N, C-alpha and C positions, 0 to 999 in steps of 0.2 A: 532417458535423456529429457523427455518431455516434462517429467515431473520436476526436474531441477530448474528448467526454464520457467515453468509455472510458479515455482517457489520464489525465485528471484524477482519475477515481475510482480507477484502479489506483495512481496515486502516493499518493493518500490512504490507500488500503488498505495500502500498504507502510509509510507513515510513522506512522499512528496507533498500531499496537501498540508501536512504540519510544517514542512520546510517553507512552503509558500506563505503560510500564516506568519511564520517567524520573519521572513523577509519583508512582509507587508508591514509589520509592526516595529521593525528595526529603526531606531532613530537615525536620521540622515542630516547632513550638514548642507546648508545652502538653500537657495530658493527652489525647492523641489515641488511644493504644492501645499495644499491645505490639510495635510495630515493623511493618515491611512484611510483607504476606501473601506466602506462597510464590507465585512466578510460574507460571501454567499454560503451560509451554513448548510443549506440544502445540498449544494454541490459537494462540499467537503464531506459531509456525512455519507452521501451516496457513493462517492469514490472510495471512502474507507470501508464501507459495508461490502462493496464489490471486491475490494482487496481481501477482506476477511473471508468472503465466499471462495475466492480462488485459492487462498491459503488452506482452507479446510479441504478443498478438492485435492490439492497437492498432498496434504497429509494423508488423505484417504488412499491416494495412489501409492504412497510409500508403504502404508499398512498392507494394502492388497498385494504388493510385490513381496513383502517379507513373509506373508502367510503362504504365498505360492511357492516360494523357495523352500520353506520348511516342510510343506506338505509333499513335495516331490521326493524327499529323501527316504 
């Protein structure tokens, strides 16, 4: 169960920064401001790298479980 939660959260962690960048650069109507704010790339990259690390951990948990089931037979 833990590996499924880790997989879903890792995929969300990878996808959400890109969705934030999309919303930031989406054209808007009306007096909203002076355009998009500068993107904090260090934050985006660090969050995506963390998501990739958790994704690889989840994949390793899936592989470990599949090897354990086949070895017990």
